[in-house]
LUMMAR-291255 format. One record per residue (C-alpha): residue number from 1; z negated, x negated, y. Coordinates in pm, 1 decimal. Example, Ala and Ser with C-alpha at 12.3 -4.5 7.8 and 13.67 -1.06 7.14 Angstrom:
<recs>
+------+----------+----------+----------+
! seza !        Z !        X !        Y !
+------+----------+----------+----------+
!    1 !   -780.0 !  -1230.0 !   -450.0 !
!    2 !   -714.0 !  -1367.0 !   -106.0 !
+------+----------+----------+----------+
</recs>
This chain:
<recs>
+------+----------+----------+----------+
! seza !        Z !        X !        Y !
+------+----------+----------+----------+
!    1 !    -25.5 !     -3.7 !     -2.0 !
!    2 !    102.5 !   -145.2 !    347.4 !
!    3 !    -89.3 !    -34.4 !    678.5 !
!    4 !     59.3 !   -107.6 !   1027.0 !
!    5 !   -146.1 !    -37.3 !   1333.6 !
!    6 !    126.1 !     79.3 !   1570.4 !
!    7 !   -135.4 !    101.6 !   1878.3 !
!    8 !   -491.4 !     98.8 !   1907.6 !
!    9 !   -610.6 !   -232.5 !   1785.4 !
!   10 !   -750.5 !   -337.4 !   2158.6 !
!   11 !   -701.7 !      8.5 !   2335.4 !
!   12 !   -874.7 !    349.8 !   2357.5 !
!   13 !   -599.3 !    548.2 !   2374.0 !
!   14 !   -230.7 !    610.0 !   2192.9 !
!   15 !   -390.0 !    601.8 !   1870.0 !
!   16 !   -116.1 !    529.1 !   1568.7 !
!   17 !   -116.9 !    387.1 !   1207.6 !
!   18 !    134.6 !    374.2 !    977.0 !
!   19 !     89.6 !    344.1 !    611.1 !
!   20 !    349.5 !    307.4 !    301.9 !
!   21 !    390.1 !    315.7 !    -44.4 !
!   22 !    671.0 !    265.3 !   -181.9 !
!   23 !    946.8 !    469.4 !    -54.5 !
!   24 !    714.1 !    701.0 !     92.4 !
!   25 !    544.1 !    633.3 !    473.4 !
!   26 !    297.2 !    883.0 !    653.5 !
!   27 !    156.3 !    868.5 !    998.7 !
!   28 !   -177.6 !    907.7 !   1137.6 !
!   29 !   -208.4 !   1044.5 !   1433.4 !
!   30 !     22.3 !    992.0 !   1735.3 !
!   31 !   -118.6 !    960.2 !   2076.8 !
!   32 !    -41.1 !    924.7 !   2420.3 !
!   33 !   -151.8 !    652.6 !   2618.2 !
!   34 !   -429.0 !    668.8 !   2859.1 !
!   35 !   -323.3 !    353.1 !   3038.8 !
!   36 !    -34.5 !    206.1 !   3178.1 !
!   37 !     66.0 !   -169.2 !   3147.0 !
!   38 !   -107.9 !   -226.9 !   3502.3 !
!   39 !   -420.9 !    -52.6 !   3355.9 !
!   40 !   -374.2 !    263.2 !   3602.2 !
!   41 !   -356.5 !    633.8 !   3473.2 !
!   42 !    -70.3 !    691.8 !   3235.3 !
!   43 !    165.7 !    929.5 !   3418.8 !
!   44 !    289.1 !   1150.7 !   3115.9 !
!   45 !    523.3 !   1317.2 !   3372.4 !
!   46 !    746.9 !   1031.1 !   3375.9 !
!   47 !    826.0 !   1066.4 !   2994.6 !
!   48 !   1085.9 !   1316.2 !   3085.8 !
!   49 !   1252.4 !   1056.7 !   3298.0 !
!   50 !   1366.1 !    875.9 !   2981.8 !
!   51 !   1579.6 !    861.7 !   2658.5 !
!   52 !   1360.2 !    860.8 !   2355.8 !
!   53 !   1509.8 !    493.4 !   2299.0 !
!   54 !   1406.4 !    390.0 !   2649.9 !
!   55 !   1049.8 !    508.6 !   2551.3 !
!   56 !   1021.7 !    321.9 !   2227.2 !
!   57 !   1162.4 !     29.0 !   2421.5 !
!   58 !    959.3 !      7.1 !   2695.2 !
!   59 !    646.7 !     32.6 !   2389.1 !
!   60 !    577.1 !    397.5 !   2506.2 !
!   61 !    660.7 !    532.7 !   2179.2 !
!   62 !    550.4 !    333.0 !   1868.4 !
!   63 !    894.9 !    214.8 !   1731.0 !
!   64 !    876.0 !    383.8 !   1371.2 !
!   65 !   1207.1 !    494.5 !   1200.5 !
!   66 !   1265.6 !    781.9 !   1016.0 !
!   67 !   1018.9 !    968.5 !   1280.0 !
!   68 !   1186.0 !   1113.2 !   1586.0 !
!   69 !   1421.8 !   1368.9 !   1645.7 !
!   70 !   1694.0 !   1155.1 !   1738.2 !
!   71 !   1649.4 !    913.4 !   1452.2 !
!   72 !   1884.8 !   1016.6 !   1184.8 !
!   73 !   2011.7 !    696.2 !   1044.4 !
!   74 !   1668.2 !    639.0 !    845.3 !
!   75 !   1487.4 !    820.1 !    578.3 !
!   76 !   1244.8 !   1057.3 !    736.8 !
!   77 !    896.6 !   1001.3 !    757.1 !
!   78 !    682.6 !   1181.1 !    470.6 !
!   79 !    451.3 !   1357.9 !    684.0 !
!   80 !    229.9 !   1326.1 !   1014.8 !
!   81 !   -165.5 !   1385.9 !   1028.5 !
!   82 !   -351.3 !   1440.1 !   1342.7 !
!   83 !   -735.0 !   1376.9 !   1375.8 !
!   84 !   -808.0 !   1639.5 !   1646.3 !
!   85 !   -634.9 !   1800.3 !   1972.3 !
!   86 !   -715.9 !   1486.4 !   2234.1 !
!   87 !   -375.7 !   1359.4 !   2395.7 !
!   88 !   -451.4 !   1011.1 !   2333.2 !
!   89 !   -434.3 !   1129.9 !   1938.8 !
!   90 !   -164.9 !   1363.1 !   1963.4 !
!   91 !     -8.7 !   1343.7 !   2265.0 !
!   92 !    341.7 !   1237.9 !   2183.0 !
!   93 !    404.9 !   1510.3 !   1892.3 !
!   94 !    630.7 !   1661.1 !   2093.5 !
!   95 !    882.7 !   1395.4 !   2000.1 !
!   96 !    860.6 !   1446.2 !   1669.4 !
!   97 !   1154.9 !   1553.0 !   1412.1 !
!   98 !   1165.6 !   1938.2 !   1368.0 !
!   99 !   1192.3 !   1845.6 !    970.1 !
!  100 !    882.7 !   1619.5 !    948.6 !
!  101 !    581.2 !   1817.8 !    846.4 !
!  102 !    283.7 !   1788.8 !   1134.1 !
!  103 !    -53.3 !   1808.4 !    941.3 !
!  104 !   -376.8 !   1900.5 !   1135.4 !
!  105 !   -655.7 !   2153.7 !   1118.7 !
!  106 !   -562.2 !   2529.2 !   1230.7 !
!  107 !   -797.5 !   2533.9 !   1511.7 !
!  108 !   -640.9 !   2212.9 !   1629.9 !
!  109 !   -277.4 !   2345.8 !   1602.3 !
!  110 !   -365.0 !   2650.8 !   1782.8 !
!  111 !   -515.3 !   2387.5 !   2073.8 !
!  112 !   -187.6 !   2245.8 !   2095.3 !
!  113 !      1.5 !   2511.6 !   2133.9 !
!  114 !   -249.5 !   2690.1 !   2437.2 !
!  115 !   -263.5 !   2345.0 !   2612.7 !
!  116 !     97.7 !   2382.7 !   2681.3 !
!  117 !     97.9 !   2676.5 !   2869.5 !
!  118 !   -121.3 !   2519.0 !   3128.6 !
!  119 !     59.3 !   2147.8 !   3110.4 !
!  120 !    364.4 !   2002.2 !   3066.8 !
!  121 !    347.6 !   1838.0 !   2737.8 !
!  122 !    656.6 !   2031.9 !   2551.5 !
!  123 !    684.1 !   2220.3 !   2251.3 !
!  124 !    455.5 !   2050.5 !   1960.7 !
!  125 !    705.3 !   1905.1 !   1784.7 !
!  126 !    774.3 !   1892.7 !   1405.6 !
!  127 !    713.7 !   2143.3 !   1105.6 !
!  128 !    357.3 !   2293.8 !   1136.3 !
!  129 !    155.6 !   2261.0 !    855.7 !
!  130 !   -212.2 !   2276.4 !    836.2 !
!  131 !   -517.6 !   2114.7 !    569.7 !
!  132 !   -861.4 !   2228.4 !    540.4 !
!  133 !  -1193.4 !   2031.2 !    516.0 !
!  134 !  -1230.4 !   1858.4 !    222.4 !
!  135 !   -894.9 !   1954.2 !     44.4 !
!  136 !   -640.0 !   1706.0 !    -43.0 !
!  137 !   -271.7 !   1719.8 !     75.3 !
!  138 !    -36.5 !   1549.1 !   -172.5 !
!  139 !    269.2 !   1391.5 !     37.5 !
!  140 !    489.3 !   1158.8 !   -162.1 !
!  141 !    316.1 !    859.6 !   -301.4 !
!  142 !     -6.6 !    936.7 !   -107.5 !
!  143 !   -310.1 !   1123.0 !   -163.1 !
!  144 !   -476.8 !   1248.3 !    208.5 !
!  145 !   -847.3 !   1401.8 !    222.0 !
!  146 !   -961.6 !   1530.6 !    548.7 !
!  147 !  -1318.2 !   1540.4 !    631.1 !
!  148 !  -1458.9 !   1757.4 !    924.3 !
!  149 !  -1675.1 !   1515.2 !   1195.9 !
!  150 !  -1859.4 !   1569.9 !   1456.3 !
!  151 !  -1710.9 !   1483.9 !   1793.4 !
!  152 !  -1649.2 !   1576.1 !   2143.4 !
!  153 !  -1337.2 !   1732.4 !   2011.3 !
!  154 !  -1350.0 !   2094.3 !   1828.7 !
!  155 !  -1209.3 !   2063.0 !   1469.1 !
!  156 !  -1154.2 !   1679.0 !   1490.8 !
!  157 !  -1112.6 !   1493.8 !   1134.1 !
!  158 !  -1156.1 !   1165.3 !    948.2 !
!  159 !   -920.2 !   1101.4 !    649.4 !
!  160 !   -921.8 !    949.7 !    346.8 !
!  161 !   -583.9 !    772.5 !    235.9 !
!  162 !   -498.3 !    694.1 !   -143.1 !
!  163 !   -219.4 !    553.1 !   -289.1 !
!  164 !   -139.0 !    292.3 !   -567.3 !
!  165 !   -505.4 !    271.3 !   -667.8 !
!  166 !   -669.0 !    200.9 !   -314.6 !
!  167 !   -821.7 !    332.7 !    -64.2 !
!  168 !   -834.6 !    345.7 !    327.2 !
!  169 !  -1069.4 !    542.8 !    513.4 !
!  170 !   -926.7 !    625.4 !    889.8 !
!  171 !  -1230.4 !    728.3 !   1023.3 !
!  172 !  -1096.4 !    892.7 !   1378.6 !
!  173 !  -1343.9 !    970.4 !   1663.1 !
!  174 !  -1646.1 !   1056.8 !   1528.9 !
!  175 !  -2065.3 !   1086.5 !   1612.8 !
!  176 !  -2349.2 !   1200.0 !   1511.6 !
!  177 !  -2552.5 !   1311.5 !   1776.4 !
!  178 !  -2333.6 !   1658.0 !   1908.1 !
!  179 !  -2397.9 !   2013.9 !   1715.9 !
!  180 !  -2283.2 !   1898.9 !   1382.1 !
!  181 !  -2453.4 !   1623.7 !   1294.4 !
!  182 !  -2421.8 !   1745.1 !    907.3 !
!  183 !  -2045.4 !   1661.8 !    915.6 !
!  184 !  -2138.1 !   1279.8 !    889.2 !
!  185 !  -2399.4 !   1366.4 !    566.7 !
!  186 !  -2112.2 !   1557.9 !    447.5 !
!  187 !  -1905.4 !   1227.5 !    436.1 !
!  188 !  -2148.8 !   1024.1 !    290.1 !
!  189 !  -2222.6 !   1267.4 !    -13.9 !
!  190 !  -1852.9 !   1323.5 !   -101.9 !
!  191 !  -1785.7 !    964.0 !    -70.1 !
!  192 !  -2102.4 !    849.8 !   -221.5 !
!  193 !  -1982.8 !    596.1 !   -529.2 !
!  194 !  -1644.2 !    623.6 !   -485.6 !
!  195 !  -1459.4 !    238.9 !   -354.8 !
!  196 !  -1319.6 !    226.7 !    -22.4 !
!  197 !  -1122.3 !    -95.7 !     16.3 !
!  198 !  -1044.6 !    -84.8 !    401.5 !
!  199 !  -1173.4 !    120.3 !    669.2 !
!  200 !  -1032.9 !    193.2 !   1013.4 !
!  201 !  -1286.2 !    241.2 !   1255.3 !
!  202 !  -1353.2 !    358.9 !   1593.6 !
!  203 !  -1502.1 !    172.3 !   1847.9 !
!  204 !  -1536.8 !    325.3 !   2132.7 !
!  205 !  -1872.4 !    262.0 !   2232.5 !
!  206 !  -1883.0 !   -135.3 !   2193.3 !
!  207 !  -1886.7 !   -281.6 !   2519.3 !
!  208 !  -2126.4 !    -35.6 !   2675.8 !
!  209 !  -2458.4 !   -141.1 !   2610.1 !
!  210 !  -2604.3 !     50.7 !   2900.5 !
!  211 !  -2503.7 !    374.2 !   2810.8 !
!  212 !  -2758.4 !    615.3 !   2673.1 !
!  213 !  -2724.3 !    864.1 !   2360.5 !
!  214 !  -2866.8 !   1147.3 !   2402.2 !
!  215 !  -2805.8 !   1499.4 !   2154.0 !
!  216 !  -2659.3 !   1791.5 !   2271.7 !
!  217 !  -2964.1 !   1953.5 !   2197.0 !
!  218 !  -3164.4 !   1668.2 !   2486.8 !
!  219 !  -2902.4 !   1749.2 !   2723.4 !
!  220 !  -2911.1 !   2104.9 !   2701.9 !
!  221 !  -3347.7 !   2054.3 !   2794.3 !
!  222 !  -3220.3 !   1818.7 !   3084.3 !
!  223 !  -2982.6 !   2091.8 !   3231.1 !
!  224 !  -3246.4 !   2340.4 !   3236.0 !
!  225 !  -3455.6 !   2108.8 !   3412.8 !
!  226 !  -3200.3 !   2066.6 !   3697.0 !
!  227 !  -3075.2 !   2419.8 !   3709.3 !
!  228 !  -3426.9 !   2596.2 !   3633.2 !
!  229 !  -3593.0 !   2408.8 !   3915.3 !
!  230 !  -3264.7 !   2505.6 !   4179.9 !
!  231 !  -3239.0 !   2846.2 !   4329.7 !
!  232 !  -2865.2 !   2785.9 !   4422.4 !
!  233 !  -2542.8 !   2682.1 !   4274.6 !
!  234 !  -2465.3 !   2434.6 !   4005.3 !
!  235 !  -2129.8 !   2303.3 !   4029.1 !
!  236 !  -2074.5 !   2109.0 !   3697.7 !
!  237 !  -1747.9 !   1899.0 !   3595.5 !
!  238 !  -1661.6 !   1876.4 !   3269.9 !
!  239 !  -1369.4 !   1932.4 !   2994.8 !
!  240 !  -1282.1 !   2279.6 !   2916.1 !
!  241 !  -1171.7 !   2168.2 !   2563.5 !
!  242 !  -1561.0 !   2000.1 !   2464.6 !
!  243 !  -1705.0 !   2295.5 !   2293.4 !
!  244 !  -2037.6 !   2177.0 !   2222.1 !
!  245 !  -2062.9 !   2051.0 !   2552.9 !
!  246 !  -1947.8 !   2453.4 !   2709.6 !
!  247 !  -2219.0 !   2595.3 !   2465.5 !
!  248 !  -2472.4 !   2347.6 !   2578.6 !
!  249 !  -2387.8 !   2489.2 !   2937.7 !
!  250 !  -2417.4 !   2858.8 !   2771.1 !
!  251 !  -2729.8 !   2815.9 !   2658.0 !
!  252 !  -2848.9 !   2643.4 !   2965.2 !
!  253 !  -2758.7 !   2927.7 !   3197.7 !
!  254 !  -2898.1 !   3174.9 !   2947.4 !
!  255 !  -3237.9 !   3009.8 !   2910.7 !
!  256 !  -3250.0 !   2978.8 !   3332.1 !
!  257 !  -3085.9 !   3347.9 !   3400.5 !
!  258 !  -2770.6 !   3230.9 !   3525.7 !
!  259 !  -2446.7 !   3330.3 !   3497.9 !
!  260 !  -2195.7 !   3062.6 !   3317.8 !
!  261 !  -1858.6 !   3077.6 !   3533.7 !
!  262 !  -1562.6 !   2928.6 !   3350.6 !
!  263 !  -1186.9 !   2893.4 !   3478.9 !
!  264 !   -930.8 !   3081.3 !   3318.7 !
!  265 !   -813.6 !   2775.5 !   3111.0 !
!  266 !  -1169.4 !   2727.2 !   2958.0 !
!  267 !  -1176.9 !   3091.1 !   2867.9 !
!  268 !   -847.6 !   3082.2 !   2721.7 !
!  269 !   -980.8 !   2824.0 !   2482.8 !
!  270 !  -1301.2 !   2996.2 !   2372.0 !
!  271 !  -1105.5 !   3312.0 !   2283.9 !
!  272 !   -885.6 !   3086.3 !   2077.7 !
!  273 !  -1157.8 !   2952.6 !   1866.7 !
!  274 !  -1381.2 !   3214.7 !   1847.2 !
!  275 !  -1249.2 !   3265.0 !   1484.8 !
!  276 !  -1322.8 !   2915.3 !   1363.1 !
!  277 !  -1713.1 !   2903.0 !   1505.6 !
!  278 !  -2004.9 !   3125.3 !   1647.9 !
!  279 !  -1957.5 !   3014.2 !   2043.4 !
!  280 !  -1970.5 !   3215.3 !   2337.8 !
!  281 !  -1634.0 !   3375.9 !   2416.7 !
!  282 !  -1525.5 !   3605.7 !   2712.6 !
!  283 !  -1602.4 !   3943.3 !   2622.6 !
!  284 !  -1917.7 !   4205.4 !   2697.6 !
!  285 !  -2092.6 !   4065.6 !   2428.6 !
!  286 !  -2168.0 !   3765.0 !   2592.1 !
!  287 !  -2239.8 !   3921.7 !   2977.1 !
!  288 !  -2325.4 !   3612.5 !   3122.7 !
!  289 !  -2019.1 !   3473.9 !   3099.6 !
!  290 !  -1761.0 !   3540.7 !   3367.0 !
!  291 !  -1445.3 !   3397.8 !   3485.3 !
!  292 !  -1282.1 !   3282.9 !   3778.8 !
!  293 !   -913.8 !   3217.8 !   3833.7 !
!  294 !   -829.2 !   2910.5 !   4037.4 !
!  295 !   -514.1 !   2971.5 !   4245.8 !
!  296 !   -321.2 !   2674.2 !   4097.9 !
!  297 !   -403.6 !   2773.3 !   3727.9 !
!  298 !   -304.4 !   3120.9 !   3821.1 !
!  299 !     42.0 !   3025.0 !   3999.8 !
!  300 !    132.4 !   2797.6 !   3702.7 !
!  301 !     75.6 !   3052.2 !   3417.2 !
!  302 !    264.3 !   3338.3 !   3639.5 !
!  303 !    542.6 !   3112.9 !   3695.5 !
!  304 !    552.6 !   2998.4 !   3308.7 !
!  305 !    595.1 !   3361.9 !   3178.5 !
!  306 !    202.1 !   3391.3 !   3109.6 !
!  307 !    116.2 !   3679.4 !   3333.7 !
!  308 !    -56.6 !   3848.9 !   3035.8 !
!  309 !   -355.8 !   3568.4 !   3030.4 !
!  310 !   -410.1 !   3659.7 !   3429.3 !
!  311 !   -456.5 !   4028.0 !   3293.0 !
!  312 !   -664.7 !   3962.9 !   2965.4 !
!  313 !  -1012.7 !   3899.5 !   3148.8 !
!  314 !   -970.5 !   4096.8 !   3455.4 !
!  315 !  -1277.3 !   4278.7 !   3353.8 !
!  316 !  -1492.6 !   3978.1 !   3351.6 !
!  317 !  -1338.5 !   3834.7 !   3665.3 !
!  318 !  -1539.7 !   3716.2 !   3909.2 !
!  319 !  -1408.5 !   3668.0 !   4297.0 !
!  320 !  -1488.0 !   3392.4 !   4551.9 !
!  321 !  -1697.9 !   3692.7 !   4713.7 !
!  322 !  -1889.6 !   3737.5 !   4471.6 !
!  323 !  -1959.1 !   3389.4 !   4386.6 !
!  324 !  -2124.0 !   3336.0 !   4735.4 !
!  325 !  -2315.2 !   3682.1 !   4673.9 !
!  326 !  -2462.1 !   3548.9 !   4352.8 !
!  327 !  -2419.9 !   3197.8 !   4412.7 !
!  328 !  -2826.6 !   3132.1 !   4356.8 !
!  329 !  -2761.7 !   3274.2 !   3995.2 !
!  330 !  -2412.7 !   3055.6 !   3921.0 !
!  331 !  -2350.3 !   2755.4 !   3719.1 !
!  332 !  -1987.5 !   2732.4 !   3736.6 !
!  333 !  -1727.1 !   2477.2 !   3595.6 !
!  334 !  -1522.4 !   2286.7 !   3820.0 !
!  335 !  -1216.8 !   2045.5 !   3798.3 !
!  336 !  -1023.1 !   1857.2 !   4016.5 !
!  337 !   -753.0 !   2117.9 !   4074.2 !
!  338 !  -1019.2 !   2359.1 !   4187.0 !
!  339 !  -1127.6 !   2211.4 !   4519.8 !
!  340 !   -902.0 !   2433.6 !   4730.4 !
!  341 !  -1055.3 !   2760.9 !   4554.4 !
!  342 !  -1413.5 !   2551.7 !   4636.3 !
!  343 !  -1327.7 !   2513.9 !   4982.4 !
!  344 !  -1267.0 !   2878.5 !   5066.2 !
!  345 !  -1676.0 !   2944.3 !   4941.0 !
!  346 !  -1905.6 !   2933.5 !   5149.0 !
!  347 !  -2205.5 !   2703.2 !   4989.1 !
!  348 !  -2588.3 !   2739.4 !   5116.6 !
!  349 !  -2669.6 !   2388.3 !   4935.5 !
!  350 !  -2643.6 !   2363.8 !   4568.6 !
!  351 !  -2610.3 !   2084.8 !   4314.6 !
!  352 !  -2314.3 !   1916.8 !   4126.8 !
!  353 !  -2361.7 !   1809.3 !   3749.6 !
!  354 !  -2090.2 !   1569.5 !   3620.9 !
!  355 !  -2080.6 !   1581.6 !   3270.9 !
!  356 !  -1796.3 !   1346.3 !   3176.6 !
!  357 !  -1735.0 !    998.9 !   3070.4 !
!  358 !  -1823.9 !    762.1 !   3436.5 !
!  359 !  -1498.7 !    572.5 !   3410.2 !
!  360 !  -1304.8 !    893.9 !   3475.2 !
!  361 !  -1413.4 !    857.8 !   3857.1 !
!  362 !  -1198.2 !    573.7 !   3929.7 !
!  363 !   -941.9 !    826.1 !   3936.0 !
!  364 !   -767.8 !    964.1 !   4252.2 !
!  365 !   -838.9 !   1332.0 !   4176.6 !
!  366 !  -1198.5 !   1300.1 !   4037.4 !
!  367 !  -1279.3 !   1099.3 !   4313.2 !
!  368 !  -1146.8 !   1380.5 !   4565.9 !
!  369 !  -1378.5 !   1624.1 !   4413.0 !
!  370 !  -1672.5 !   1394.7 !   4458.2 !
!  371 !  -1586.8 !   1357.6 !   4786.4 !
!  372 !  -1588.1 !   1758.0 !   4820.4 !
!  373 !  -1951.0 !   1746.5 !   4647.3 !
!  374 !  -2062.2 !   1507.0 !   4894.3 !
!  375 !  -1923.0 !   1707.5 !   5188.1 !
!  376 !  -2083.5 !   2013.6 !   5080.9 !
!  377 !  -2449.6 !   1784.0 !   5086.9 !
!  378 !  -2445.2 !   1910.1 !   4718.9 !
!  379 !  -2719.6 !   1716.6 !   4528.5 !
!  380 !  -2537.9 !   1475.1 !   4243.3 !
!  381 !  -2660.4 !   1469.9 !   3887.5 !
!  382 !  -2546.7 !   1262.1 !   3601.7 !
!  383 !  -2611.0 !   1455.0 !   3257.0 !
!  384 !  -2343.9 !   1335.8 !   2989.6 !
!  385 !  -2374.3 !   1227.0 !   2609.7 !
!  386 !  -2035.6 !   1049.8 !   2456.7 !
!  387 !  -1862.8 !   1200.2 !   2245.3 !
!  388 !  -1817.5 !    890.2 !   2029.1 !
!  389 !  -2088.4 !    659.8 !   1789.1 !
!  390 !  -2253.7 !    401.6 !   1886.9 !
!  391 !  -2272.2 !     95.7 !   1695.0 !
!  392 !  -2611.4 !    188.3 !   1503.0 !
!  393 !  -2452.7 !    514.0 !   1413.8 !
!  394 !  -2097.2 !    285.6 !   1305.6 !
!  395 !  -2321.4 !     53.2 !   1116.7 !
!  396 !  -2488.4 !    347.0 !    916.4 !
!  397 !  -2126.3 !    453.6 !    792.9 !
!  398 !  -2066.6 !    125.9 !    699.2 !
!  399 !  -2384.8 !     33.9 !    539.5 !
!  400 !  -2333.5 !    394.0 !    346.9 !
!  401 !  -1960.7 !    343.2 !    235.7 !
!  402 !  -1984.5 !     -9.7 !    163.9 !
!  403 !  -1615.3 !    -71.6 !    238.5 !
!  404 !  -1438.0 !   -431.5 !    133.3 !
!  405 !  -1286.2 !   -461.8 !    466.5 !
!  406 !  -1327.5 !   -316.6 !    830.0 !
!  407 !  -1055.2 !   -332.0 !   1090.6 !
!  408 !  -1102.2 !   -233.8 !   1438.0 !
!  409 !   -969.5 !     42.6 !   1582.4 !
!  410 !   -958.0 !    263.2 !   1914.7 !
!  411 !  -1167.4 !    -10.4 !   2087.1 !
!  412 !  -1116.1 !   -273.4 !   2337.5 !
!  413 !  -1397.8 !   -475.4 !   2192.1 !
!  414 !  -1273.2 !   -580.1 !   1832.8 !
!  415 !  -1518.0 !   -911.4 !   1817.6 !
!  416 !  -1829.4 !   -666.1 !   1864.4 !
!  417 !  -1760.4 !   -529.3 !   1523.8 !
!  418 !  -1928.7 !   -847.5 !   1335.4 !
!  419 !  -2245.6 !   -708.6 !   1450.4 !
!  420 !  -2177.7 !   -452.3 !   1146.4 !
!  421 !  -2267.9 !   -699.5 !    876.9 !
!  422 !  -1957.3 !   -694.8 !    654.8 !
!  423 !  -1611.8 !   -858.7 !    641.3 !
!  424 !  -1393.1 !   -755.1 !    981.0 !
!  425 !  -1051.2 !   -815.6 !    967.9 !
!  426 !   -903.3 !   -833.8 !   1323.3 !
!  427 !   -558.0 !   -743.5 !   1402.8 !
!  428 !   -280.8 !   -709.6 !   1675.2 !
!  429 !    -71.9 !   -375.2 !   1736.3 !
!  430 !    243.5 !   -425.8 !   1487.7 !
!  431 !     65.3 !   -634.4 !   1226.7 !
!  432 !    108.9 !   -538.7 !    863.9 !
!  433 !   -185.5 !   -539.2 !    645.7 !
!  434 !   -116.0 !   -528.3 !    222.8 !
!  435 !   -353.2 !   -403.8 !      9.4 !
!  436 !   -254.1 !   -573.8 !   -329.8 !
+------+----------+----------+----------+
</recs>
């Protein structure tokens, strides 16, 4: 079996791995790069300005024969497996040939499809296929078993890939301090006693020794202490797809007798995922959950033929006037594109809670939102925990599964893996590793 990490040996973002056994080839993840070559934020809008061949030649698309729609001269890839619905793991799937099976969890598929309603990422390419937790998928010479993991993305998976009597464990992005800590225990139980030849292990948190890791429950308690002590509006900035965090916000609001206000995008996400987990969603069942309709999001929905979405939640709509009148009872999810809407609200004080990776604050759009909060004299709080495992959790997984070798991936600091106390093979993008 041959393993080639197309991208990710010294990067966080753009993850992609190719595996080959005989004539069979599969791909694990096909992510959008998060950073350009000059370390600035990657501008995905430039993808539409280049041909597929140009994107491959520039290194934006991994050079994988038989994967893309325009490549008809090479045997097709047997399948692409997606670990979760973060764009740094799936953001280039619109280039996939329509006859290549693209496997993902069912909820992941739903998240990818609804995201195209709001952002111009293009259609989800390939032939839609889904897998189930713990149920092997057989394709070509490969047996691929997905395992649900705890991550800030909903419906995220690790993979055990087997062929020719060898096994590769791909960790994907995971942690143990979210709302699904039992997921890691389930993996350990399922693989206990089974040999793992190579582990492709994420290391996002290496190089962040100062980062404090909290559980989502501890985060919830911290939020309650802040919003429960303030009789004024609380704006909170976080991802609309971080379901664990949205549940944390909702529970904190409930405990403090606050109204939790989400934008229409987040409302659609919660509504789409309610069949897969017990989560709050816009309905009469969750009376303290209301929906705000930002101007730019509403305009995009209307212009893209999704006017029906604007009417779907009108019974739960909260207006700017209502926000002003009830602001003492409001915990409101915000994003940079909502600054224009927020400027039309007459704040009488309040707080701004930042609940994302601090690195995003360097981006111009986020900097503008933070400046707005300062202009409004909103008291700033940083209440966040990572979506990724800290080194001690990585070591726990390594010590339990006992792989013969670990290959760093999804990290800026591959040299720090030596602290895991296992044989580490540091590779470069494009290097080939043979399991003999």
